[in-house]
C-alpha positions as a Python dict, from the first residue, in 0.01 Angstrom:
ca = {
    (1, 'M'): (0, 0, 0),
    (2, 'K'): (-332, -110, 146),
    (3, 'R'): (-194, -448, 258),
    (4, 'F'): (119, -294, 411),
    (5, 'T'): (-88, -32, 595),
    (6, 'Q'): (-308, -306, 739),
    (7, 'L'): (5, -487, 862),
    (8, 'F'): (133, -164, 1017),
    (9, 'C'): (-196, -114, 1205),
    (10, 'K'): (-204, -475, 1330),
    (11, 'L'): (152, -455, 1458),
    (12, 'D'): (86, -118, 1622),
    (13, 'Q'): (-230, -232, 1797),
    (14, 'T'): (-101, -545, 1973),
    (15, 'T'): (170, -619, 2225),
    (16, 'R'): (136, -995, 2195),
    (17, 'T'): (436, -1163, 2033),
    (18, 'N'): (238, -1444, 1874),
    (19, 'E'): (-12, -1202, 1721),
    (20, 'K'): (270, -997, 1571),
    (21, 'V'): (435, -1304, 1422),
    (22, 'E'): (107, -1430, 1282),
    (23, 'A'): (33, -1091, 1121),
    (24, 'L'): (380, -1093, 964),
    (25, 'K'): (341, -1448, 837),
    (26, 'I'): (9, -1366, 669),
    (27, 'Y'): (157, -1057, 508),
    (28, 'F'): (464, -1236, 368),
    (29, 'Q'): (249, -1525, 244),
    (30, 'E'): (9, -1299, 57),
    (31, 'A'): (217, -999, -55),
    (32, 'P'): (373, -991, -403),
    (33, 'P'): (752, -1045, -379),
    (34, 'A'): (826, -685, -485),
    (35, 'D'): (607, -550, -204),
    (36, 'A'): (737, -801, 46),
    (37, 'A'): (1095, -697, -33),
    (38, 'W'): (1024, -331, 46),
    (39, 'A'): (829, -428, 356),
    (40, 'L'): (1125, -628, 483),
    (41, 'Q'): (1352, -333, 407),
    (42, 'F'): (1149, -104, 632),
    (43, 'L'): (1067, -361, 903),
    (44, 'C'): (1442, -428, 941),
    (45, 'G'): (1505, -57, 1004),
    (46, 'R'): (1668, 2, 668),
    (47, 'N'): (1496, 335, 604),
    (48, 'L'): (1558, 539, 292),
    (49, 'P'): (1714, 883, 337),
    (50, 'R'): (1472, 1165, 426),
    (51, 'A'): (1304, 1255, 97),
    (52, 'V'): (1181, 1601, 192),
    (53, 'P'): (1344, 1863, 419),
    (54, 'T'): (1157, 1930, 742),
    (55, 'R'): (1130, 2297, 653),
    (56, 'L'): (942, 2217, 333),
    (57, 'L'): (704, 1979, 511),
    (58, 'W'): (613, 2244, 768),
    (59, 'Q'): (564, 2507, 498),
    (60, 'L'): (346, 2274, 292),
    (61, 'I'): (123, 2168, 580),
    (62, 'A'): (77, 2533, 677),
    (63, 'D'): (-30, 2616, 319),
    (64, 'E'): (-266, 2319, 302),
    (65, 'T'): (-432, 2373, 640),
    (66, 'Q'): (-411, 2753, 665),
    (67, 'L'): (-310, 2708, 1030),
    (68, 'P'): (-61, 2944, 1195),
    (69, 'A'): (288, 2809, 1261),
    (70, 'W'): (249, 2832, 1639),
    (71, 'L'): (-61, 2611, 1631),
    (72, 'I'): (112, 2349, 1414),
    (73, 'A'): (402, 2354, 1661),
    (74, 'E'): (160, 2298, 1951),
    (75, 'C'): (3, 2008, 1762),
    (76, 'F'): (349, 1857, 1710),
    (77, 'D'): (428, 1895, 2083),
    (78, 'A'): (104, 1711, 2162),
    (79, 'A'): (154, 1430, 1909),
    (80, 'G'): (530, 1401, 1955),
    (81, 'D'): (581, 1264, 1603),
    (82, 'M'): (608, 1461, 1280),
    (83, 'A'): (450, 1189, 1063),
    (84, 'E'): (153, 1157, 1294),
    (85, 'T'): (111, 1535, 1319),
    (86, 'L'): (100, 1570, 941),
    (87, 'A'): (-144, 1280, 906),
    (88, 'L'): (-380, 1427, 1162),
    (89, 'L'): (-372, 1781, 1020),
    (90, 'I'): (-414, 1702, 649),
    (91, 'P'): (-776, 1792, 565),
    (92, 'Y'): (-839, 1560, 266),
    (93, 'P'): (-1085, 1270, 315),
    (94, 'G'): (-901, 1032, 80),
    (95, 'Q'): (-1034, 698, -43),
    (96, 'G'): (-715, 494, -38),
    (97, 'L'): (-459, 447, -307),
    (98, 'S'): (-464, 139, -529),
    (99, 'L'): (-87, 148, -595),
    (100, 'S'): (115, -134, -437),
    (101, 'L'): (387, -67, -179),
    (102, 'S'): (664, -120, -435),
    (103, 'E'): (491, 117, -682),
    (104, 'I'): (443, 397, -430),
    (105, 'V'): (805, 365, -312),
    (106, 'E'): (956, 349, -657),
    (107, 'Q'): (721, 588, -839),
    (108, 'R'): (662, 848, -568),
    (109, 'L'): (888, 818, -263),
    (110, 'I'): (1227, 778, -434),
    (111, 'P'): (1162, 1049, -698),
    (112, 'L'): (1079, 1301, -420),
    (113, 'G'): (1449, 1318, -334),
    (114, 'T'): (1552, 1445, -680),
    (115, 'L'): (1258, 1658, -801),
    (116, 'P'): (1273, 2039, -810),
    (117, 'E'): (1089, 2203, -520),
    (118, 'L'): (770, 2292, -710),
    (119, 'A'): (736, 1942, -852),
    (120, 'R'): (815, 1798, -511),
    (121, 'R'): (536, 2004, -350),
    (122, 'S'): (294, 1891, -623),
    (123, 'L'): (375, 1522, -579),
    (124, 'L'): (339, 1546, -201),
    (125, 'R'): (0, 1714, -229),
    (126, 'Q'): (-123, 1462, -484),
    (127, 'T'): (-13, 1165, -272),
    (128, 'W'): (-176, 1308, 41),
    (129, 'R'): (-501, 1344, -157),
    (130, 'D'): (-477, 990, -289),
    (131, 'L'): (-428, 821, 52),
    (132, 'N'): (-668, 757, 336),
    (133, 'S'): (-573, 862, 687),
    (134, 'A'): (-400, 535, 785),
    (135, 'Q'): (-203, 523, 461),
    (136, 'R'): (-98, 887, 505),
    (137, 'L'): (58, 801, 842),
    (138, 'V'): (266, 522, 689),
    (139, 'W'): (357, 743, 389),
    (140, 'N'): (463, 1030, 613),
    (141, 'K'): (687, 796, 816),
    (142, 'L'): (854, 682, 496),
    (143, 'V'): (892, 1039, 368),
    (144, 'T'): (1054, 1155, 693),
    (145, 'G'): (1291, 857, 698),
    (146, 'N'): (1158, 766, 1037),
    (147, 'F'): (960, 446, 986),
    (148, 'R'): (959, 272, 1323),
    (149, 'I'): (710, 23, 1462),
    (150, 'G'): (692, -195, 1769),
    (151, 'V'): (822, -521, 1626),
    (152, 'A'): (1168, -666, 1684),
    (153, 'R'): (1375, -791, 1392),
    (154, 'T'): (1381, -1135, 1558),
    (155, 'L'): (1001, -1156, 1514),
    (156, 'V'): (1025, -1058, 1150),
    (157, 'I'): (1286, -1329, 1099),
    (158, 'R'): (1069, -1586, 1280),
    (159, 'A'): (782, -1508, 1047),
    (160, 'L'): (998, -1520, 734),
    (161, 'A'): (1156, -1849, 845),
    (162, 'A'): (812, -2003, 902),
    (163, 'V'): (694, -1895, 554),
    (164, 'A'): (1013, -2015, 386),
    (165, 'E'): (1021, -2336, 594),
    (166, 'V'): (1380, -2288, 700),
    (167, 'E'): (1545, -2254, 1041),
    (168, 'P'): (1530, -1904, 1199),
    (169, 'S'): (1911, -1907, 1225),
    (170, 'V'): (1936, -1965, 848),
    (171, 'M'): (1693, -1684, 776),
    (172, 'A'): (1874, -1451, 1019),
    (173, 'H'): (2196, -1518, 838),
    (174, 'R'): (2041, -1439, 501),
    (175, 'V'): (1871, -1120, 614),
    (176, 'M'): (2190, -992, 774),
    (177, 'G'): (2378, -1002, 446),
    (178, 'S'): (2377, -779, 143),
    (179, 'W'): (2045, -778, -43),
    (180, 'R'): (1833, -525, -229),
    (181, 'P'): (1457, -464, -196),
    (182, 'T'): (1375, -638, -521),
    (183, 'A'): (1146, -930, -605),
    (184, 'E'): (1446, -1131, -721),
    (185, 'D'): (1648, -1081, -401),
    (186, 'F'): (1340, -1153, -188),
    (187, 'A'): (1285, -1478, -374),
    (188, 'R'): (1644, -1577, -304),
    (189, 'L'): (1602, -1498, 64),
    (190, 'M'): (1297, -1717, 79),
    (191, 'S'): (1436, -2010, -121),
    (192, 'R'): (1454, -2342, 64),
    (193, 'E'): (1731, -2469, -163),
    (194, 'N'): (1967, -2174, -136),
    (195, 'E'): (2129, -2257, 197),
    (196, 'G'): (2474, -2116, 105),
    (197, 'A'): (2598, -1781, 233),
    (198, 'E'): (2714, -1507, 0),
    (199, 'I'): (3073, -1395, 26),
    (200, 'A'): (2988, -1079, 219),
    (201, 'K'): (2734, -1216, 465),
    (202, 'P'): (2809, -1206, 838),
    (203, 'Y'): (2655, -1446, 1087),
    (204, 'P'): (2384, -1338, 1329),
    (205, 'F'): (2546, -1235, 1656),
    (206, 'F'): (2508, -1444, 1969),
    (207, 'L'): (2425, -1222, 2268),
    (208, 'A'): (2485, -1268, 2640),
    (209, 'S'): (2229, -1216, 2915),
    (210, 'P'): (2290, -980, 3212),
    (211, 'L'): (2426, -1182, 3504),
    (212, 'E'): (2388, -892, 3744),
    (213, 'I'): (2008, -905, 3696),
    (214, 'K'): (2008, -1276, 3773),
    (215, 'I'): (2207, -1209, 4092),
    (216, 'K'): (1977, -926, 4199),
    (217, 'R'): (1682, -1161, 4164),
    (218, 'G'): (1826, -1399, 4419),
    (219, 'G'): (2061, -1607, 4207),
    (220, 'N'): (2431, -1655, 4277),
    (221, 'L'): (2740, -1759, 4089),
    (222, 'A'): (2737, -2108, 4238),
    (223, 'D'): (2411, -2173, 4052),
    (224, 'L'): (2619, -2186, 3733),
    (225, 'G'): (2799, -2497, 3850),
    (226, 'P'): (3176, -2553, 3877),
    (227, 'I'): (3387, -2259, 3765),
    (228, 'Q'): (3597, -2504, 3565),
    (229, 'D'): (3306, -2541, 3322),
    (230, 'W'): (3329, -2175, 3221),
    (231, 'Y'): (3558, -1941, 3032),
    (232, 'A'): (3592, -1594, 3182),
    (233, 'E'): (3702, -1297, 2970),
    (234, 'W'): (3699, -922, 3014),
    (235, 'K'): (3397, -740, 2875),
    (236, 'W'): (3546, -488, 2635),
    (237, 'D'): (3404, -138, 2588),
    (238, 'G'): (3405, -116, 2210),
    (239, 'I'): (3202, -213, 1903),
    (240, 'R'): (3100, -573, 1849),
    (241, 'A'): (3200, -681, 1501),
    (242, 'Q'): (3278, -975, 1272),
    (243, 'L'): (3594, -986, 1062),
    (244, 'I'): (3529, -1189, 747),
    (245, 'R'): (3794, -1330, 511),
    (246, 'R'): (3631, -1496, 211),
    (247, 'G'): (3749, -1520, -149),
    (248, 'N'): (3945, -1204, -231),
    (249, 'D'): (3751, -995, 16),
    (250, 'V'): (3807, -877, 372),
    (251, 'L'): (3496, -730, 532),
    (252, 'I'): (3409, -590, 875),
    (253, 'W'): (3048, -591, 986),
    (254, 'S'): (2927, -422, 1302),
    (255, 'R'): (2646, -566, 1513),
    (256, 'G'): (2424, -291, 1379),
    (257, 'D'): (2435, -450, 1030),
    (258, 'E'): (2670, -182, 904),
    (259, 'M'): (2975, -262, 694),
    (260, 'V'): (3258, -61, 853),
    (261, 'T'): (3554, -195, 655),
    (262, 'D'): (3660, 151, 529),
    (263, 'T'): (3638, 296, 881),
    (264, 'F'): (3902, 56, 1013),
    (265, 'P'): (4149, -5, 728),
    (266, 'E'): (4428, -131, 954),
    (267, 'I'): (4205, -412, 1078),
    (268, 'A'): (4105, -498, 720),
    (269, 'E'): (4472, -500, 622),
    (270, 'A'): (4545, -739, 908),
    (271, 'G'): (4254, -956, 799),
    (272, 'R'): (4427, -1030, 466),
    (273, 'A'): (4678, -1240, 657),
    (274, 'L'): (4399, -1480, 764),
    (275, 'A'): (4325, -1793, 565),
    (276, 'V'): (4039, -1770, 319),
    (277, 'G'): (3720, -1901, 477),
    (278, 'T'): (3775, -1745, 821),
    (279, 'V'): (3521, -1545, 1022),
    (280, 'L'): (3611, -1401, 1361),
    (281, 'D'): (3377, -1254, 1621),
    (282, 'G'): (3520, -988, 1846),
    (283, 'E'): (3539, -628, 1957),
    (284, 'I'): (3683, -321, 1788),
    (285, 'L'): (3855, -104, 2046),
    (286, 'A'): (4057, 213, 2056),
    (287, 'W'): (4399, 74, 2137),
    (288, 'D'): (4733, 225, 2231),
    (289, 'G'): (5036, -1, 2235),
    (290, 'D'): (4920, -282, 2460),
    (291, 'H'): (4606, -157, 2631),
    (292, 'P'): (4255, -39, 2545),
    (293, 'L'): (4152, 324, 2548),
    (294, 'P'): (3816, 474, 2657),
    (295, 'F'): (3524, 444, 2417),
    (296, 'G'): (3538, 822, 2358),
    (297, 'K'): (3861, 770, 2166),
    (298, 'L'): (3695, 514, 1940),
    (299, 'Q'): (3413, 757, 1867),
    (300, 'R'): (3662, 975, 1682),
    (301, 'R'): (3688, 699, 1421),
    (302, 'L'): (3317, 626, 1380),
    (303, 'G'): (3122, 732, 1074),
    (304, 'R'): (3431, 798, 861),
    (305, 'K'): (3439, 656, 510),
    (306, 'T'): (3801, 755, 456),
    (307, 'V'): (4060, 756, 731),
    (308, 'A'): (4368, 973, 695),
    (309, 'A'): (4707, 855, 813),
    (310, 'K'): (4707, 1112, 1093),
    (311, 'T'): (4371, 987, 1219),
    (312, 'R'): (4501, 634, 1222),
    (313, 'S'): (4804, 750, 1416),
    (314, 'D'): (4614, 965, 1663),
    (315, 'F'): (4332, 716, 1725),
    (316, 'P'): (4469, 364, 1670),
    (317, 'V'): (4235, 67, 1688),
    (318, 'A'): (4255, -310, 1726),
    (319, 'F'): (4022, -605, 1671),
    (320, 'V'): (4019, -825, 1981),
    (321, 'A'): (3891, -1167, 1874),
    (322, 'Y'): (3704, -1397, 2114),
    (323, 'D'): (3529, -1647, 1887),
    (324, 'L'): (3573, -1834, 1560),
    (325, 'L'): (3259, -1883, 1350),
    (326, 'E'): (3396, -2011, 1020),
    (327, 'F'): (3708, -2219, 966),
    (328, 'N'): (3838, -2331, 626),
    (329, 'G'): (3511, -2214, 476),
    (330, 'A'): (3295, -2431, 708),
    (331, 'D'): (3037, -2297, 952),
    (332, 'I'): (3158, -2427, 1292),
    (333, 'R'): (2909, -2243, 1516),
    (334, 'N'): (2768, -2578, 1633),
    (335, 'D'): (3105, -2693, 1756),
    (336, 'S'): (3171, -2644, 2126),
    (337, 'L'): (3323, -2312, 2234),
    (338, 'Q'): (3616, -2513, 2369),
    (339, 'N'): (3699, -2642, 2021),
    (340, 'R'): (3638, -2306, 1857),
    (341, 'R'): (3864, -2136, 2112),
    (342, 'T'): (4146, -2386, 2046),
    (343, 'Q'): (4137, -2311, 1674),
    (344, 'L'): (4111, -1937, 1741),
    (345, 'E'): (4420, -1936, 1959),
    (346, 'R'): (4614, -2115, 1683),
    (347, 'I'): (4496, -1869, 1418),
    (348, 'I'): (4583, -1557, 1617),
    (349, 'G'): (4913, -1711, 1721),
    (350, 'E'): (5007, -1771, 1357),
    (351, 'F'): (4901, -1418, 1263),
    (352, 'T'): (5108, -1269, 1542),
    (353, 'A'): (5414, -1468, 1441),
    (354, 'Q'): (5375, -1371, 1075),
    (355, 'S'): (5306, -1002, 1132),
    (356, 'S'): (5578, -934, 1390),
    (357, 'T'): (5912, -847, 1238),
    (358, 'N'): (6072, -774, 1573),
    (359, 'Q'): (6118, -988, 1879),
    (360, 'L'): (5803, -985, 2094),
    (361, 'R'): (5835, -902, 2459),
    (362, 'P'): (5592, -921, 2751),
    (363, 'S'): (5419, -594, 2821),
    (364, 'Q'): (5441, -422, 3156),
    (365, 'H'): (5098, -255, 3134),
    (366, 'P'): (4868, -335, 3431),
    (367, 'L'): (4647, -542, 3200),
    (368, 'E'): (4952, -757, 3114),
    (369, 'T'): (4943, -959, 3435),
    (370, 'A'): (4893, -1322, 3508),
    (371, 'L'): (4524, -1239, 3506),
    (372, 'L'): (4536, -1119, 3147),
    (373, 'P'): (4799, -1314, 2956),
    (374, 'G'): (4831, -1302, 2582),
    (375, 'F'): (4868, -936, 2495),
    (376, 'E'): (5203, -849, 2344),
    (377, 'M'): (5324, -554, 2145),
    (378, 'E'): (5601, -492, 1898),
    (379, 'D'): (5929, -367, 2039),
    (380, 'R'): (5979, -21, 1896),
    (381, 'S'): (6357, -23, 1921),
    (382, 'V'): (6599, 236, 1793),
    (383, 'N'): (6657, 13, 1491),
    (384, 'N'): (6292, 28, 1397),
    (385, 'P'): (6142, 355, 1527),
    (386, 'S'): (5850, 338, 1279),
    (387, 'A'): (5721, -1, 1402),
    (388, 'P'): (5348, 7, 1467),
    (389, 'A'): (5239, 92, 1819),
    (390, 'S'): (5014, -211, 1844),
    (391, 'I'): (4912, -526, 1660),
    (392, 'P'): (4568, -462, 1504),
    (393, 'L'): (4448, -823, 1548),
    (394, 'R'): (4459, -972, 1895),
    (395, 'L'): (4326, -1258, 2105),
    (396, 'S'): (4094, -1182, 2394),
    (397, 'P'): (4276, -1344, 2686),
    (398, 'L'): (4109, -1571, 2940),
    (399, 'I'): (4089, -1476, 3305),
    (400, 'E'): (4227, -1738, 3538),
    (401, 'A'): (4034, -1780, 3864),
    (402, 'G'): (4025, -2081, 4093),
    (403, 'S'): (3687, -2003, 4249),
    (404, 'W'): (3378, -1790, 4202),
    (405, 'E'): (3488, -1578, 4497),
    (406, 'E'): (3821, -1507, 4331),
    (407, 'L'): (3645, -1412, 4007),
    (408, 'A'): (3408, -1182, 4192),
    (409, 'A'): (3707, -998, 4336),
    (410, 'L'): (3852, -953, 3983),
    (411, 'Q'): (3516, -832, 3852),
    (412, 'A'): (3514, -556, 4118),
    (413, 'E'): (3847, -429, 3980),
    (414, 'A'): (3738, -426, 3615),
    (415, 'R'): (3690, -49, 3582),
    (416, 'A'): (4053, 11, 3684),
    (417, 'H'): (4156, -193, 3379),
    (418, 'G'): (3945, 7, 3138),
    (419, 'V'): (3685, -268, 3079),
    (420, 'E'): (3314, -299, 3154),
    (421, 'G'): (3313, -622, 3351),
    (422, 'I'): (3347, -992, 3284),
    (423, 'M'): (3200, -1230, 3025),
    (424, 'L'): (3117, -1586, 3127),
    (425, 'K'): (3080, -1850, 2854),
    (426, 'N'): (3009, -2220, 2900),
    (427, 'K'): (3292, -2419, 2746),
    (428, 'L'): (3049, -2658, 2575),
    (429, 'S'): (2819, -2389, 2435),
    (430, 'I'): (2746, -2358, 2066),
    (431, 'Y'): (2731, -2015, 1899),
    (432, 'G'): (2358, -1937, 1897),
    (433, 'V'): (2149, -1663, 1744),
    (434, 'G'): (2029, -1361, 1939),
    (435, 'R'): (1991, -1360, 2316),
    (436, 'Q'): (1956, -1707, 2464),
    (437, 'R'): (1979, -1738, 2841),
    (438, 'G'): (2199, -1993, 3007),
    (439, 'D'): (2525, -2034, 2816),
    (440, 'W'): (2665, -1680, 2787),
    (441, 'W'): (2644, -1418, 3062),
    (442, 'K'): (2771, -1060, 3083),
    (443, 'W'): (2862, -948, 3434),
    (444, 'K'): (2895, -569, 3418),
    (445, 'I'): (3048, -354, 3685),
    (446, 'D'): (2821, -125, 3881),
    (447, 'P'): (2761, 205, 3699),
    (448, 'F'): (2881, 543, 3811),
    (449, 'V'): (2615, 729, 4013),
    (450, 'I'): (2565, 1091, 4109),
    (451, 'D'): (2280, 1282, 4270),
    (452, 'A'): (2155, 1557, 4038),
    (453, 'V'): (1875, 1812, 4041),
    (454, 'L'): (1593, 1815, 3784),
    (455, 'I'): (1611, 2153, 3610),
    (456, 'S'): (1399, 2113, 3293),
    (457, 'A'): (1166, 1873, 3110),
    (458, 'Q'): (1008, 1824, 2774),
    (459, 'P'): (745, 1587, 2630),
    (460, 'G'): (841, 1245, 2506),
    (461, 'H'): (756, 1087, 2173),
    (462, 'G'): (495, 845, 2048),
    (463, 'R'): (277, 721, 2332),
    (464, 'R'): (467, 951, 2570),
    (465, 'A'): (401, 1261, 2363),
    (466, 'S'): (141, 1394, 2610),
    (467, 'L'): (369, 1352, 2915),
    (468, 'Y'): (685, 1524, 3033),
    (469, 'T'): (925, 1231, 3021),
    (470, 'D'): (1256, 1370, 2891),
    (471, 'Y'): (1452, 1543, 3168),
    (472, 'T'): (1764, 1754, 3206),
    (473, 'F'): (1966, 1737, 3528),
    (474, 'G'): (2222, 1970, 3680),
    (475, 'L'): (2503, 1974, 3938),
    (476, 'W'): (2609, 2259, 4163),
    (477, 'E'): (2892, 2488, 4058),
    (478, 'K'): (2951, 2808, 4259),
    (479, 'G'): (2588, 2829, 4371),
    (480, 'N'): (2441, 2758, 4025),
    (481, 'L'): (2310, 2441, 3866),
    (482, 'V'): (2502, 2345, 3551),
    (483, 'P'): (2338, 2099, 3309),
    (484, 'I'): (2528, 1771, 3297),
    (485, 'A'): (2296, 1508, 3143),
    (486, 'K'): (1965, 1435, 2980),
    (487, 'A'): (1777, 1115, 3066),
    (488, 'Y'): (1440, 966, 2986),
    (489, 'S'): (1454, 607, 3116),
    (490, 'G'): (1460, 441, 3458),
    (491, 'L'): (1133, 551, 3614),
    (492, 'T'): (819, 342, 3661),
    (493, 'D'): (496, 444, 3486),
    (494, 'E'): (360, 566, 3817),
    (495, 'E'): (669, 780, 3882),
    (496, 'I'): (651, 928, 3529),
    (497, 'L'): (294, 1043, 3603),
    (498, 'Q'): (411, 1195, 3933),
    (499, 'V'): (702, 1379, 3769),
    (500, 'D'): (473, 1498, 3490),
    (501, 'A'): (234, 1642, 3747),
    (502, 'F'): (525, 1809, 3928),
    (503, 'V'): (649, 1972, 3605),
    (504, 'R'): (306, 2112, 3525),
    (505, 'R'): (268, 2258, 3872),
    (506, 'N'): (621, 2398, 3900),
    (507, 'T'): (708, 2533, 3560),
    (508, 'T'): (911, 2854, 3584),
    (509, 'G'): (967, 2920, 3213),
    (510, 'K'): (908, 2772, 2870),
    (511, 'F'): (1137, 2769, 2566),
    (512, 'G'): (953, 2591, 2287),
    (513, 'A'): (867, 2244, 2419),
    (514, 'V'): (1117, 2269, 2707),
    (515, 'C'): (992, 2372, 3051),
    (516, 'T'): (1228, 2489, 3321),
    (517, 'V'): (1113, 2386, 3669),
    (518, 'K'): (1179, 2471, 4029),
    (519, 'P'): (1507, 2298, 4118),
    (520, 'V'): (1384, 2095, 4412),
    (521, 'Q'): (1370, 1732, 4297),
    (522, 'V'): (1683, 1515, 4328),
    (523, 'F'): (1743, 1198, 4125),
    (524, 'E'): (2023, 945, 4137),
    (525, 'I'): (2167, 934, 3782),
    (526, 'A'): (2354, 624, 3670),
    (527, 'F'): (2592, 620, 3371),
    (528, 'E'): (2846, 386, 3217),
    (529, 'G'): (3133, 612, 3116),
    (530, 'I'): (3277, 959, 3153),
    (531, 'Q'): (3503, 1172, 2935),
    (532, 'K'): (3601, 1530, 2859),
    (533, 'S'): (3384, 1714, 2608),
    (534, 'T'): (3409, 2052, 2438),
    (535, 'R'): (3044, 2021, 2325),
    (536, 'H'): (2899, 2029, 2675),
    (537, 'K'): (2879, 2340, 2890),
    (538, 'C'): (3014, 2155, 3192),
    (539, 'G'): (3311, 2021, 2990),
    (540, 'I'): (3222, 1660, 3064),
    (541, 'A'): (3010, 1401, 2882),
    (542, 'V'): (2860, 1099, 3055),
    (543, 'R'): (2769, 782, 2864),
    (544, 'F'): (2421, 617, 2871),
    (545, 'P'): (2274, 829, 3155),
    (546, 'R'): (1948, 705, 3310),
    (547, 'M'): (1753, 763, 3629),
    (548, 'N'): (1846, 504, 3891),
    (549, 'R'): (1600, 624, 4152),
    (550, 'W'): (1411, 927, 4273),
    (551, 'R'): (1586, 1062, 4581),
    (552, 'R'): (1285, 1196, 4765),
    (553, 'D'): (1493, 1173, 5085),
    (554, 'K'): (1738, 1441, 4966),
    (555, 'K'): (1712, 1819, 4951),
    (556, 'P'): (1845, 1990, 4636),
    (557, 'E'): (2138, 2144, 4825),
    (558, 'E'): (2252, 1790, 4908),
    (559, 'A'): (2299, 1703, 4542),
    (560, 'D'): (2649, 1651, 4401),
    (561, 'T'): (2873, 1924, 4265),
    (562, 'L'): (3049, 1951, 3935),
    (563, 'D'): (3374, 1902, 4129),
    (564, 'N'): (3250, 1555, 4228),
    (565, 'L'): (3205, 1471, 3861),
    (566, 'R'): (3548, 1614, 3775),
    (567, 'A'): (3700, 1392, 4042),
    (568, 'L'): (3544, 1086, 3877),
    (569, 'L'): (3678, 1200, 3542),
    (570, 'E'): (4030, 1245, 3680),
    (571, 'K'): (4023, 903, 3843),
    (572, 'Y'): (3891, 699, 3554),
    (573, 'S'): (3968, 886, 3231),
    (574, 'G'): (4223, 724, 3006),
}
């Protein structure tokens, strides 16, 4: 526990990438395998479930400190983090626990989840007494299931790869698969000889860089060279995933390292038609017949472990494949995209021919134009009224454009087709690991924007806990401001300080940590999507809202109305 706490402190105290990697390398070189396995578990964001209910933690800290509930709440508002609040309030001096990380997790943390309440209270008190202040902070984060620290997974993988003396791509592949936090599994992860992938392991995802940022910084499309050197595809609004067919298994992994096979059984069923030793990269989308549906439809399928027939019928999905990572059991990521695409087209073509029992016909949907060839649906004729509405495994079609200017015109129309923009991929590119600039670009459409009025604010978390950084915005409806979105990103540090000062000077009411403010400040709010919602007072939900700019030039009465937002919904909802 002492060694892991020291690592936590070093990572928390530096922003330098090389220092973080060096601290991780030293830890993994020196830590016993059982400890290193649990450390990797937590550093990769694989937290254990919350071991103790929040209610019990608050009751226990009140008993231990004899502080009134309102004062503990004020301390939490100031700290912005439950684990940190508890660590600061606990009165015991503590000398530091000699137990290792694996021992404290397996002998104290895991049992907390199953003990009766009295025994649970006793174990928590005893552990708080045994730990010093820094160890308590780490322990509390583990107890609350909220262990987060400022280090990216890519840095953890770099450090592990350096210690194991393997390529980072090999280590990323291993870490992404199924492993347990045990000494034995950690030893296998770190083995130089064990280069083979387990049946269930996905490949690390290759990520594109934002082209719109490159353009805003003075670049242009011509800088990429001849358009003939690039593939252009639509950027789908779904969930990035890999479809794996190995041995007797079909598995679906999301980019978030979550196995979602049971959530999308129709895609898994389609995957059984693929040859063994095939791994596809693509996008899971809500899909109706021959066209994609808004992301909000896909959300109705997320998080489900079992999917009823009615749910499958009401919210159909499809896997749109755009890359081939494994072919006949061989890793082909180092082949050119051009070669991988050729094989992918053949595989999906064979699947479509095998799975279609009726004659295929060209679709008449707007996406089924010369710009988007390749999508076909089964003909639901009177002789086969129960034929599926769509094929659950599809090929992402290429966009044909003779010039960058022609492609730019198509990109401007992307939202009308229900997609987020255009992907550009160099035909000779290999399939890399993580975000590597140069070969793959994502060219997103401009976001929706509205002008909204700041109506309330609350403190942030972590280093922002002492500042009002989380804001609620409203639009006008019959003379009143109706809340439409919450946002906390988009402002500079200087602007955050200015808004914080405004909130403190113009608070009109307080409800817990939330302060209502004079409705005089207007902000341009950008967001990616819009849909109907029964959970929101305004009846509309916006996706990924953030502050685009502070409209100091506008008076509050000049802000948008809820009718403006409804008009956007009517125009673009699917």
